[in-house]
C-alpha positions in Angstrom: 0.0 0.0 0.0 1.0 3.6 -0.6 1.2 4.4 3.1 4.1 2.0 3.4 6.2 3.7 0.6 9.2 5.8 1.5 8.2 9.3 2.8 10.7 10.7 0.4 9.0 9.2 -2.7 7.2 11.3 -5.2 7.5 14.8 -6.7 8.5 17.5 -4.2 7.4 21.2 -4.2 8.4 23.7 -1.5 5.8 26.1 -0.1 6.2 29.2 2.1 3.3 28.2 4.3 2.6 26.5 7.6 2.1 22.8 7.4 -1.4 23.1 8.9 -2.5 25.4 6.1 -1.1 23.0 3.5 -2.8 20.0 5.1 -6.2 21.8 5.0 -5.7 22.7 1.4 -4.7 19.2 0.4 -7.8 17.8 2.0 -9.9 20.3 0.1 -8.2 19.2 -3.2 -9.1 15.6 -2.6 -12.7 16.5 -1.7 -13.1 18.7 -4.8 -11.9 15.9 -7.0 -14.3 13.4 -5.4 -11.4 11.4 -3.9 -12.2 9.9 -0.5 -9.9 10.6 2.4 -8.6 7.2 3.4 -6.0 8.1 6.0 -4.4 11.1 7.7 -1.5 10.2 10.0 1.7 11.5 11.6 4.5 9.1 10.6 6.8 11.2 12.9 6.3 14.3 15.1 6.8 16.8 12.3 5.4 15.0 9.2 1.8 14.7 8.1 0.6 12.1 5.5 -2.7 12.3 3.7 -3.9 9.4 1.6 -6.9 9.6 -0.7 -8.4 6.9 -2.9 -11.0 6.6 -5.6 -12.8 3.2 -6.2 -12.6 1.2 -9.3 -14.8 2.3 -12.2 -15.8 1.4 -15.7 -12.6 2.8 -17.3 -10.4 2.8 -14.2 -8.7 0.4 -11.8 -8.9 3.0 -9.1 -6.7 5.9 -8.1 -4.5 6.7 -5.0 -3.1 10.1 -4.1 -0.7 10.6 -1.3 0.5 14.0 0.2 3.4 14.0 2.6 3.9 17.4 4.2 7.2 18.0 6.0 8.2 21.4 7.6 11.7 22.5 6.5 11.9 25.8 8.5 9.5 27.7 10.6 8.0 29.4 7.5 8.4 26.7 4.8 7.2 23.1 4.2 8.0 20.5 1.5 5.1 18.7 -0.1 5.8 15.3 -1.7 3.0 14.0 -4.0 2.6 10.4 -5.3 -0.2 9.5 -7.7 -1.1 5.9 -8.7 -3.9 5.6 -11.2 -5.1 2.8 -13.4 -7.0 4.6 -16.1 -7.6 2.4 -19.2 -7.6 5.5 -21.3 -4.4 7.0 -20.1 -4.5 9.9 -22.6 -7.6 11.2 -20.9 -5.7 11.9 -17.7 -2.4 13.5 -18.6 0.0 14.9 -16.0 -2.0 14.1 -12.9 0.8 15.2 -10.5 1.3 18.7 -12.0 -2.4 19.2 -12.1 -2.9 18.3 -8.5 -0.1 20.7 -7.5 -1.9 23.3 -9.6 -5.1 22.7 -7.6 -3.2 22.9 -4.3 -1.6 26.3 -5.4 -5.1 27.7 -5.9 -6.1 27.0 -2.3 -3.0 28.6 -0.7 -2.0 32.3 -0.3 -0.3 33.4 -3.5 2.9 34.4 -1.6 3.1 30.8 -0.3 3.4 29.5 -3.8 6.3 31.8 -4.9 9.5 30.6 -3.2 13.1 31.3 -4.3 14.1 29.0 -7.1 10.6 28.5 -8.5 10.3 28.8 -12.2 7.8 31.5 -13.1 6.3 33.3 -16.0 5.2 37.0 -15.9 2.9 38.8 -18.3 2.8 42.5 -18.2 -0.3 44.7 -17.9 1.1 47.0 -20.6 2.5 46.0 -24.0 6.0 47.2 -23.3 6.6 44.6 -20.6 5.6 41.6 -22.6 6.3 38.1 -21.1 9.2 37.3 -18.8 10.5 33.8 -17.9 13.0 32.9 -15.2 13.3 32.0 -11.5 11.7 33.8 -8.6 14.4 35.2 -6.3 12.9 37.5 -3.6 10.2 40.0 -2.8 10.6 43.8 -2.9 8.4 46.3 -1.1 5.8 46.3 -3.9 7.7 44.1 -6.5 9.2 40.8 -7.1 12.7 40.0 -8.4 13.1 37.6 -11.3 16.4 36.0 -12.4 16.5 35.6 -16.2 18.2 32.8 -18.1 21.4 34.9 -18.6 21.7 35.4 -14.8 20.5 39.1 -14.7 18.0 40.1 -12.1 14.9 42.0 -13.1 12.7 43.8 -10.6 9.0 44.0 -11.7 6.4 46.1 -9.9 3.3 44.0 -8.9 1.1 46.8 -10.2 2.5 46.2 -13.7 1.6 42.5 -13.8 -1.5 41.1 -15.4 -0.6 37.5 -14.9 1.8 35.5 -12.8 2.3 31.7 -13.2 4.5 29.1 -11.7 5.6 25.9 -13.5 4.4 22.7 -11.9 6.0 20.2 -14.1 5.2 18.8 -17.5 3.8 15.7 -19.1 4.5 13.7 -22.3 2.2 12.5 -25.1 3.2 8.8 -25.3 -0.4 7.5 -25.4 -1.7 10.0 -27.9 1.2 9.8 -30.3 1.3 6.0 -30.0 -2.3 5.7 -30.9 -1.9 8.1 -33.9 1.2 6.3 -35.0 -0.6 2.9 -34.8 -3.5 4.1 -36.9 -1.2 5.6 -39.5 0.9 2.5 -39.6 -2.1 0.3 -40.1 -3.4 2.5 -43.0 0.1 2.5 -44.6 0.4 -1.2 -44.2 -2.9 -1.8 -45.9 -1.9 0.4 -48.8 1.5 -1.4 -49.5 1.6 -3.0 -52.9 1.3 -6.8 -52.9 4.3 -8.9 -53.9 3.9 -10.6 -57.3 5.0 -13.9 -55.8 2.7 -13.8 -52.8 -0.4 -15.9 -52.5 -2.7 -13.8 -50.4 -5.1 -16.4 -49.0 -8.3 -14.6 -47.9 -6.3 -11.3 -47.5 -4.2 -12.6 -44.6 -0.9 -11.3 -46.1 -2.5 -7.8 -46.4 -3.7 -8.0 -42.8 -0.2 -9.1 -41.7 1.3 -6.0 -43.4 -1.3 -3.8 -41.8 -0.7 -5.2 -38.3 3.0 -4.9 -38.7 2.6 -1.3 -39.8 0.5 -0.6 -36.8 3.1 -2.0 -34.4 5.9 -0.1 -36.0 3.8 3.1 -36.1 2.9 2.7 -32.4 6.5 2.3 -31.3 7.6 5.3 -33.4 4.7 7.4 -32.2 5.3 6.5 -28.6 9.0 7.5 -29.0 8.1 10.9 -30.5 5.4 11.4 -27.8 8.0 10.8 -25.1 10.0 13.7 -26.6 7.0 16.1 -26.9 6.4 17.6 -23.5 3.8 20.1 -22.4 4.5 22.3 -19.4 1.8 22.8 -16.7 1.6 26.5 -15.5 -0.3 27.3 -12.3 -1.7 30.9 -12.3 -1.4 33.0 -9.1 -4.1 35.4 -8.1 -2.5 38.7 -8.9 -5.1 40.8 -7.1 -4.4 38.9 -3.8 -0.7 39.0 -4.5 -0.8 42.8 -4.5 -2.5 42.9 -1.1 0.5 41.2 0.5 0.6 38.0 2.7 -2.3 37.0 4.8 -2.1 37.9 8.4 
């Protein structure tokens, strides 16, 4: 069972929030996604583990979600997330872990989401600012400091921002590309010219070519799908961000 897995397993994200606030937000995430709370425990004096589960369904073998929340300092906590799902149509549920972190972000104070080292994307409220990418470094009085790819630090006033997003991972497209490649390979295999020496008994040779093309297409498509990755950006409430941290 997932509660017996190592507490250090899973994808980790650091938050500038008290563990109790994160625990409450994690429980809300499970409830909003119709995942039943199975267990909440304290593996040690500092760590909180939350385990949620969804029963088996028509197109699913069930789903398990585990949050492990560990304080790192008085003002920060590390959240490790493990997801185990058995969807038969895997392409319908891409990137479950980044999307769950995205849901957790929305239930926390915006300043808890932005911690030093987090990859962020800024979009300006005026045309001249455009879109900026980099890592969050620190807060100014009414601004935030972003470190660009070339190492330069850029201070941006919060009042000039229309949108702030943090990157919560990415997912590949193995299932989708594999299915498309299989279909294309099947069609190409059907269309291959017959050998003049072949004796196609009831179309079996043609079917064999089509099935072989489908297998080759699926493998090639899955490989390309593993290379094609889509980032998951989590939007931060800019209005709440300008108000400052919650008291």
